[in-house]
C-alpha positions in Angstrom: 15.6 20.3 21.2 13.0 18.2 19.2 12.3 14.6 20.0 14.4 13.3 17.0 17.2 15.6 17.7 17.5 14.6 21.3 16.6 10.8 21.1 19.5 8.7 20.0 17.1 6.3 17.9 18.3 3.3 16.0 17.9 3.6 12.3 16.7 1.2 9.7 16.9 0.7 6.0 13.5 1.0 4.1 12.4 1.2 0.4 11.2 4.5 -0.6 10.7 5.1 -4.2 9.9 8.7 -5.0 12.6 11.2 -5.6 11.2 14.5 -4.2 14.1 16.6 -5.1 11.7 18.8 -7.7 9.4 19.5 -4.8 12.1 20.7 -2.6 13.5 23.0 -5.2 10.3 24.5 -6.4 7.7 24.0 -3.9 9.4 25.4 -0.6 7.1 27.1 1.7 9.5 28.1 4.4 13.1 27.5 5.2 15.5 26.1 2.5 16.9 22.8 1.7 20.8 22.3 2.6 22.6 20.0 0.1 24.0 16.7 1.5 22.2 17.6 5.1 19.8 14.9 6.6 16.2 15.9 7.4 13.3 13.9 9.1 9.7 14.4 8.4 7.9 15.4 11.4 4.2 16.8 10.7 1.7 17.8 7.9 0.1 21.0 7.9 -3.9 21.1 8.0 -4.1 23.5 5.1 -4.7 21.7 1.8 -4.2 23.5 -1.6 -5.5 22.5 -5.0 -3.0 23.0 -7.8 -4.5 21.9 -11.3 -5.7 18.3 -10.4 -3.6 17.7 -7.5 -4.1 18.4 -3.8 -0.7 19.6 -2.2 0.1 18.9 1.4 2.8 21.1 3.3 5.2 18.7 5.1 7.6 19.8 7.7 11.1 18.4 7.7 13.5 19.3 10.4 17.1 19.0 10.1 19.2 16.4 11.6 22.5 17.4 10.6 22.7 20.9 12.0 19.5 20.9 14.2 19.6 24.4 15.3 20.6 27.8 14.5 20.9 31.2 16.3 18.6 34.0 15.4 19.3 37.6 15.0 17.8 38.1 18.5 20.2 35.6 20.0 17.5 32.8 20.5 18.0 29.3 19.3 15.5 28.0 16.6 14.9 24.9 14.9 16.3 24.4 11.5 13.6 23.1 9.1 12.2 23.3 5.7 8.6 23.0 4.6 7.6 21.7 1.3 4.2 21.2 -0.7 4.0 17.7 -2.1 1.0 16.0 -3.8 -1.2 14.0 -1.4 -0.7 10.9 -3.5 2.9 10.7 -2.3 2.2 11.0 1.4 2.2 7.6 2.0 5.9 7.4 1.5 6.7 10.4 3.6 5.8 9.0 7.0 6.9 10.9 10.1 10.3 9.5 10.9 11.4 8.9 7.4 15.0 10.4 7.0 15.7 12.2 3.8 18.9 13.4 2.0 18.9 15.4 -1.0 15.2 14.7 -1.8 15.7 10.7 -1.4 15.0 8.6 1.6 16.6 5.2 2.2 16.3 5.1 5.9 13.9 5.8 8.8 14.1 5.7 12.4 13.3 2.2 14.0 10.3 2.8 16.3 8.0 1.0 18.5 4.9 -0.9 17.2 1.5 -0.2 18.9 -2.0 -1.8 18.2 -5.1 -0.2 19.4 -8.9 -0.4 18.6 -11.5 1.9 18.0 -14.5 0.9 19.7 -17.8 0.1 17.7 -19.5 2.7 19.7 -16.8 5.1 19.2 -16.9 6.0 23.0 -13.0 5.7 23.2 -12.5 8.1 20.1 -12.4 12.0 20.0 -11.7 14.2 17.2 -10.4 17.5 18.1 -7.3 20.0 17.3 -4.5 21.0 19.7 -5.7 24.8 19.2 -9.4 23.6 20.2 -8.0 22.1 23.4 -5.9 25.2 24.2 -8.9 27.5 23.5 -11.2 25.2 25.6 -8.5 24.7 28.5 -8.4 21.0 28.0 -5.5 18.5 27.8 -4.4 18.2 24.1 -4.2 15.0 22.4 -0.4 14.4 23.0 2.4 16.1 25.0 3.7 18.0 21.8 6.1 20.0 24.2 8.3 16.7 24.1 8.1 16.3 20.4 9.0 19.7 19.1 11.7 22.3 19.7 11.0 24.9 22.3 11.0 27.7 19.7 7.9 26.2 17.9 5.8 25.6 21.1 3.8 29.0 20.8 3.1 28.4 17.1 2.2 24.5 17.4 -0.3 24.8 20.4 -2.6 26.8 17.8 -2.3 23.8 15.3 -5.8 23.1 13.7 -5.4 19.6 12.5 -8.2 17.5 13.7 -6.3 14.8 15.7 -7.9 11.4 16.2 -7.4 10.6 19.9 -8.0 7.0 21.0 -8.1 6.3 24.6 -7.1 3.2 26.1 -6.2 2.3 29.8 -5.2 5.8 30.6 -3.0 6.3 27.5 -3.9 8.8 24.6 -2.9 7.5 21.1 -3.0 10.5 18.8 -3.2 10.0 15.0 -2.9 12.7 12.5 -6.0 13.3 10.3 -4.0 12.8 7.0 -2.3 9.7 8.1 -5.9 8.2 8.8 -7.4 9.6 5.6 -4.5 7.9 3.3 -5.0 4.3 5.1 -8.7 4.2 6.1 -10.2 5.7 2.8 -9.2 3.1 0.2 -5.7 1.5 -0.7 -5.3 3.6 -3.8 -4.2 7.2 -2.8 -5.8 8.3 -5.9 -9.2 8.1 -4.0 -7.7 10.5 -1.6 -6.8 12.9 -4.4 -10.2 12.7 -6.0 -12.0 13.4 -2.8 -10.0 16.3 -2.0 -10.1 18.0 -5.5 -13.5 17.4 -7.0 -16.9 18.4 -6.0 -19.2 15.4 -5.1 -20.6 15.0 -8.9 -17.4 14.7 -10.1 -16.3 12.3 -7.4 -19.3 10.1 -8.2 -18.2 10.1 -12.0 -14.5 9.3 -11.2 -15.4 6.6 -8.9 -18.2 5.2 -11.2 -20.5 5.1 -8.1 -23.8 5.4 -10.8 -22.4 3.2 -13.5 -24.5 -0.1 -14.2 -22.5 -2.8 -15.6 -24.3 -5.7 -17.7 -23.5 -8.4 -15.3 -25.6 -11.4 -13.7 -25.4 -10.4 -10.0 -26.6 -8.2 -7.5 -25.3 -4.9 -6.1 -22.2 -4.9 -8.5 -19.1 -2.5 -7.9 -17.3 -1.2 -10.8 -13.6 -0.7 -10.5 -12.2 2.4 -12.2 -9.4 1.8 -14.3 -6.6 3.4 -12.1 -7.7 1.8 -8.9 -6.9 -1.4 -7.0 -9.3 -4.4 -6.4 -8.5 -3.9 -2.7 -10.6 -0.8 -3.0 -13.6 -2.8 -3.6 -14.7 -2.8 0.1 -14.5 1.0 0.3 -16.2 1.6 -3.1 -18.9 -1.1 -2.0 -20.1 0.9 1.2 -19.7 4.1 -0.7 -22.0 3.1 -3.2 -24.8 1.2 -1.1 -24.3 2.2 2.4 -26.0 5.5 3.2 -24.2 5.9 6.4 -20.7 5.7 4.4 -21.9 8.0 1.5 -23.2 10.8 3.9 -19.9 10.7 6.0 -17.7 10.9 2.9 -19.9 13.5 1.1 -19.8 15.8 4.1 -16.1 15.1 4.2 -15.6 16.1 0.7 -17.6 19.3 1.2 -15.3 20.1 4.2 -12.0 19.7 2.5 -13.1 21.6 -0.6 -14.4 24.4 1.8 -11.3 24.6 3.9 -9.2 25.5 1.0 -8.5 29.1 0.8 -10.5 30.4 3.9 -8.2 28.6 6.6 -11.2 26.1 7.6 -10.6 22.7 8.9 -12.0 19.4 8.5 -12.6 16.1 10.3 -11.5 12.7 8.8 -14.3 10.3 10.3 -14.6 6.6 10.5 -16.7 5.8 7.4 -18.3 2.7 8.8 -19.6 1.7 12.1 -17.8 -1.5 12.9 -14.7 -1.5 15.2 -11.4 -0.5 13.7 -8.1 -2.1 15.0 -5.1 -0.3 13.8 -1.5 -1.0 14.1 1.3 1.6 13.9 4.7 3.0 14.5 4.6 5.5 17.3 6.6 7.3 20.0 5.8 7.5 23.6 5.3 11.2 25.1 4.5 10.8 28.7 1.1 9.5 29.0 0.5 9.7 25.1 1.6 8.1 22.0 2.0 9.9 18.8 1.6 7.9 15.6 4.3 8.2 13.3 3.0 5.6 10.4 -0.2 3.4 10.3 1.0 0.0 9.2 -2.1 -2.2 9.4 -6.0 -1.9 9.7 -9.0 -4.1 9.8 -11.8 -3.8 7.0 -15.4 -3.9 7.8 -17.1 -7.2 7.5 -20.2 -8.3 5.5 -21.7 -9.9 2.6 -19.4 -11.0 -0.4 -18.6 -8.1 -2.8 -19.2 -8.5 -6.6 -16.3 -6.4 -8.1 -16.7 -5.7 -12.0 -13.4 -5.1 -13.3 -12.4 -2.4 -15.6 -12.0 -3.5 -19.3 -8.3 -4.4 -20.0 -8.6 -2.3 -23.5 -10.4 0.6 -24.8 -12.4 0.4 -27.9 -12.3 3.2 -30.3 -13.7 4.0 -33.8 -11.3 4.3 -36.3 -12.0 6.0 -39.8 -10.7 3.7 -42.6 -11.4 5.7 -45.7 -11.6 9.5 -46.2 -13.7 9.2 -49.4 -16.6 7.3 -47.4 -17.4 8.6 -44.0 -19.5 5.3 -43.5 -16.4 3.2 -43.3 -16.0 2.9 -39.8 -14.7 -0.2 -37.9 -14.2 -0.7 -34.1 -10.7 -1.8 -33.0 -9.7 -2.9 -29.7 -6.6 -0.9 -29.0 -4.1 -1.9 -26.5 -1.4 0.4 -25.1 2.0 -1.1 -24.5 3.0 -0.4 -21.0 6.0 -1.0 -18.9 5.5 -3.4 -16.0 4.5 -1.8 -12.8 7.7 -1.7 -10.8 9.0 -0.4 -7.4 12.2 1.4 -8.6 13.3 4.8 -7.9 10.8 7.3 -9.4 11.8 10.6 -10.8 8.8 12.8 -9.9 7.8 15.8 -12.0 5.7 18.8 -11.5 4.6 18.5 -15.2 1.1 17.4 -16.2 0.8 13.6 -17.1 1.3 13.5 -20.9 2.3 9.7 -21.3 0.3 7.0 -20.6 3.0 4.6 -19.5 2.7 4.0 -15.6 4.8 2.9 -12.5 3.9 2.0 -9.0 4.7 3.6 -5.9 3.7 1.3 -3.2 3.9 1.3 0.6 2.8 -2.0 2.6 -0.1 -1.9 4.8 -1.0 -5.0 6.8 -4.6 -6.4 6.7 -5.7 -7.0 10.4 -8.2 -9.7 11.0 -10.4 -11.2 8.5 -10.2 -10.4 4.8 -13.6 -9.5 3.0 -14.3 -11.9 0.1 -14.3 -10.3 -3.3 -15.9 -11.8 -6.3 -14.4 -10.7 -9.5 -16.8 -10.3 -12.6 -16.6 -9.1 -15.9 -19.0 -6.8 -17.8 -20.4 -8.9 -20.6 -20.1 -5.9 -23.0 -16.4 -5.8 -22.6 -16.0 -9.3 -24.4 -17.3 -7.7 -27.7 -15.2 -6.5 -30.5 -11.9 -8.3 -29.3 -10.9 -9.7 -32.7 -9.7 -6.4 -34.4 -6.7 -5.3 -32.4 -4.1 -2.8 -32.8 -1.1 -2.4 -30.6 -0.2 1.2 -29.7 3.3 1.6 -28.4 4.3 4.7 -26.4 7.5 6.5 -25.8 9.5 5.8 -22.5 8.7 8.4 -20.0 11.5 10.4 -18.5 9.8 11.0 -15.2 6.4 10.4 -13.4 3.8 12.5 -11.7 0.2 12.4 -10.3 -3.0 13.8 -11.2 -5.2 13.5 -14.6 -3.8 12.4 -17.8 -3.4 15.2 -20.6 -2.2 13.3 -23.5 -0.2 10.1 -24.9 3.4 10.9 -26.0 5.0 13.3 -23.5 7.7 12.7 -21.1 5.8 12.4 -17.9 4.0 9.1 -16.9 1.6 8.3 -14.4 2.7 7.1 -11.0 0.2 4.9 -9.5 0.3 5.4 -5.6 -1.3 2.8 -3.4 -0.9 0.5 -0.4 -0.1 -3.4 -0.8 -1.3 -5.7 1.6 1.2 -7.8 3.8 0.6 -10.6 6.1 -0.6 -10.1 9.7 -2.2 -12.5 12.2 -2.8 -9.7 14.7 -6.1 -10.2 16.4 -6.5 -13.8 15.6 -5.9 -16.3 18.4 -5.7 -19.4 16.2 -2.4 -20.0 14.0 -2.8 -19.9 10.4 -1.5 -22.6 8.0 1.2 -20.3 6.8 2.4 -19.8 10.6 2.6 -23.4 11.3 4.5 -24.1 7.9 7.1 -21.5 9.1 7.3 -22.8 12.6 7.9 -26.4 11.0 10.7 -24.9 8.7 12.5 -23.0 11.4 12.5 -26.1 13.5 15.1 -27.7 11.1 17.7 -25.1 12.1 18.1 -26.8 15.4 17.1 -30.3 14.4 18.9 -30.7 11.0 21.4 -27.7 11.2 19.5 -26.2 8.3 19.6 -22.5 7.0 16.0 -21.4 6.7 14.7 -18.0 5.4 11.6 -16.8 3.7 11.8 -14.8 0.4 10.1 -12.0 -1.5 11.4 -10.3 -4.6 11.5 -6.9 -2.8 12.9 -8.0 0.5 15.2 -10.8 -0.9 16.1 -13.7 1.8 15.3 -12.9 5.2 15.5 -15.0 8.5 13.3 -13.0 11.0 9.9 -14.3 11.9 7.9 -11.3 10.6 7.7 -13.2 7.2 6.2 -11.6 4.1 4.3 -13.0 1.2 4.4 -12.6 -2.6 1.2 -11.3 -3.9 -0.3 -13.4 -6.8 -3.3 -11.0 -7.3 -2.0 -9.7 -10.5 -1.6 -13.4 -11.9 -5.1 -14.3 -10.6 -6.6 -11.4 -12.2 -5.1 -12.2 -15.7 -6.2 -15.7 -15.2 -9.8 -14.8 -13.9 -9.5 -16.6 -10.6 -9.1 -15.3 -7.1 -7.2 -18.1 -5.5 -4.4 -18.3 -4.3 -4.1 -14.7 -3.3 -0.7 -15.0 -2.1 2.2 -17.4 -1.5 4.5 -17.8 1.4 8.2 -18.7 -0.2 10.8 -20.5 2.1 14.2 -21.5 1.3 15.7 -24.4 3.3 19.4 -25.3 2.8 20.3 -28.7 4.3 23.9 -29.9 3.6 24.6 -27.6 0.6 21.4 -28.6 -1.0 18.7 -25.9 -1.4 14.9 -26.6 -1.4 12.0 -24.1 -2.0 8.9 -24.5 -0.1 5.6 -23.1 -1.7 2.7 -22.6 0.7 -0.6 -21.0 0.2 -3.2 -19.8 2.5 -6.4 -21.7 3.4 -9.3 -20.8 0.9 -11.6 -21.5 3.6 -11.2 -23.4 7.0 -9.3 -26.8 6.4 -9.2 -26.4 2.5 -6.8 -25.1 -0.1 -3.8 -26.1 -2.0 -1.4 -28.5 -0.6 2.1 -27.1 -0.1 5.0 -28.2 -2.4 8.7 -28.7 -2.1 11.0 -27.9 -5.0 14.7 -29.2 -5.2 16.7 -26.2 -6.4 19.8 -27.0 -8.7 20.8 -23.4 -9.3 19.7 -20.9 -6.9 21.0 -18.1 -9.1 18.6 -19.1 -11.8 15.8 -20.2 -9.9 15.0 -17.0 -8.1 15.8 -14.8 -11.1 12.9 -12.9 -12.3 14.4 -11.9 -15.6 14.3 -15.4 -17.0 11.0 -15.5 -18.4 11.3 -17.7 -21.7 10.2 -21.0 -19.9 13.4 -22.8 -20.9 14.0 -23.7 -17.1 12.1 -23.8 -13.8 12.0 -20.7 -11.8 10.0 -19.3 -8.8 8.0 -17.1 -11.0 7.3 -19.9 -13.5 6.2 -22.4 -11.0 3.9 -19.8 -9.2 2.2 -19.0 -12.5 1.9 -22.6 -13.4 0.2 -23.4 -10.0 -2.4 -20.6 -10.6 -3.0 -21.4 -14.0 -3.7 -25.2 -13.4 -5.9 -24.1 -10.3 -4.7 -27.0 -8.5 -1.5 -29.0 -7.5 -2.4 -32.5 -9.0 -0.3 -35.5 -9.1 0.4 -35.2 -13.1 2.0 -31.7 -12.5 4.0 -32.9 -9.7 5.1 -35.6 -11.7 6.1 -33.5 -14.7 9.1 -32.0 -12.6 11.0 -35.3 -12.8 11.3 -36.0 -9.2 12.2 -32.3 -8.2 8.9 -31.6 -6.7 7.0 -33.2 -3.9 3.5 -32.3 -2.1 3.0 -32.4 1.6 -0.3 -32.2 3.4 -0.9 -30.3 6.5 -2.1 -33.3 8.9 -2.0 -32.1 12.6 0.1 -33.9 15.0 2.4 -32.9 17.9 5.7 -34.3 16.5 4.7 -33.8 12.8 6.8 -31.7 10.7 5.4 -30.9 7.5 8.3 -29.5 5.9 10.6 -32.3 6.6 7.8 -34.6 5.2 7.9 -32.7 2.2 11.5 -33.1 1.5 11.4 -36.7 2.4 8.9 -37.2 -0.2 11.2 -36.2 -2.9 12.3 -39.2 -5.0 16.0 -38.1 -4.8 17.2 -36.1 -1.5 20.5 -35.3 -0.4 
């Protein structure tokens, strides 16, 4: 039996937004999907196919409900289905994710590994299982322990160019497409562009030759449908010849592989060491990566990122009788907020400009690259004449190019979001210490302590996550604070909310604040946005807007808010100091 069928692995809930049932129904390559039967994603085929403006990847799902069947010859075979899906959704279909009727709400709980690709790449090799078989070499991982015995003869000729990292006698095997969608930018749209278009079109789509009107050196232009987190990748692609040559060669290999059974290697696009964290399974003296969860970014000088204009200027003819009556209007499309709800995917072309977000979390390991956000001077012109254009609500979402404006299929923006990680940093960060001080109150005061994000809700484990403030910062033309740690502390039936922010640089940054919460159901309700009462979102927006946490702001909360500083000390507890600083406490 295969690994997932034979191993009694623990399951865990996870958030997976796409409904892939349209692809199971219409894009099945082999096998067939059984209704109400569970499947687990186990492999990506090396063959990529272009369909219109999408790149499709064949994903193998093996059945969990009834894993095997008996063939006409009396032999046992693995029950499975192979489905082609757009590469944009691949980050939401990791190996080990469990699917039922096209939807995934669970995945297998797997061990986390951390491994580093050396700067000189002497511990990295890129080769396929087929190449190892042909040259009588040991394959990247002991695949016989991963797949059903009936699939061994076929699998040993698999042409995926696996990345193999050797460390202390153990081989860590990473599927090339896993590395592609995590290493090559945060937005999966970059992967689609690199795998669909020739190099001239890639340069156009990624704005590599645009010259914005800015007062800085080496600017990077952010395409409208990418994330600001893509700035590092775009910077190196534009100004680093090593990176450009690597990616240009990869682009050629991928396009050339389509239709002729060719292969392609996914290389490291920079020369610095790369540390990865990932979920994996141990197979003898090898480990197979199931899903990459974190990665370092190359360090270097600050990046000047020129943001895409927030509106499109168009010429509108006002008079049929006089063709000279032309005026420039700033047209704004009215969009739904980017969300992380269940997405009904579609095979149709994109014909509605409303968007939704399909997000998977990716940890930033080590130091973050500093990005300075700038605006093209020309985008500030013609802002007084504004027309609001509303769009019909889409019925489903897809990926690819936009073809219209009023149809039923909206755009699904697929990307990775960064979550907090201190892997590789020996010194505890300010947020680590704030959390440690907070959980000490469990034993010292009998308090209930948990961290909070809108997606995860209230959690008590130590693997805390942060609320991203990047969207608020972008709208207010600032870059600090990039995120916030929110902690709820309940002491003797009184709730307090702790707001803590990362250091802007060593030893500096906003003070933390504690807020006395009167009504939990109101305070943590994101739907209350009329400003009539204090909510978590309202306070976060106020803090970012003021670009500080001054005494006047704290005093405006009528004794319900207090600051606390981060003074070192063996017996010092920042959180209890903050609660004690409130004018009224329970």
